[in-house]
C-alpha positions in Angstrom: 0.0 0.0 0.0 1.3 3.4 -0.9 1.8 6.0 1.8 -0.5 8.4 0.1 -3.5 6.0 0.1 -2.7 5.1 3.7 -2.8 8.7 4.8 -6.0 9.3 2.9 -7.6 6.4 4.7 -6.4 7.5 8.1 -7.6 11.1 7.4 -11.0 9.8 6.4 -11.3 7.7 9.6 -10.2 10.7 11.7 -12.7 13.1 10.1 -15.5 10.6 10.4 -14.8 10.0 14.1 -14.6 13.8 14.7 -18.0 14.4 12.9 -19.7 11.6 14.8 -18.4 12.7 18.2 -19.4 16.3 17.4 -22.9 15.3 16.4 -23.4 13.2 19.5 -22.3 16.0 21.7 -24.5 18.5 20.0 -27.5 16.2 20.1 -27.0 15.4 23.8 -26.1 19.1 24.7 -23.0 18.0 26.5 -20.5 20.4 28.0 -17.0 21.0 26.5 -15.4 18.8 29.1 -17.3 15.7 27.9 -16.7 16.7 24.3 -12.9 16.6 24.9 -13.2 13.3 26.7 -15.2 11.8 23.9 -12.5 12.9 21.4 -9.8 11.5 23.6 -11.5 8.1 23.8 -12.2 8.1 20.1 -8.5 8.8 19.4 -7.4 6.1 21.8 -9.8 3.6 20.2 -8.3 4.4 16.8 -4.8 3.8 18.1 -5.8 0.5 19.6 -7.4 -0.6 16.3 -4.1 0.1 14.6 -5.4 1.5 11.4 
């Protein structure tokens, strides 16, 4: 796999996670602290998956 296609896949996954977390926080009217926590957990999950 070329580095360019790998970076595109990682960027697409990151953007998707960011959008989903943002929408969930907006729907549930959560405060900024929870928003940051959700982004941290999502990033940790992505690192654990190893994509």
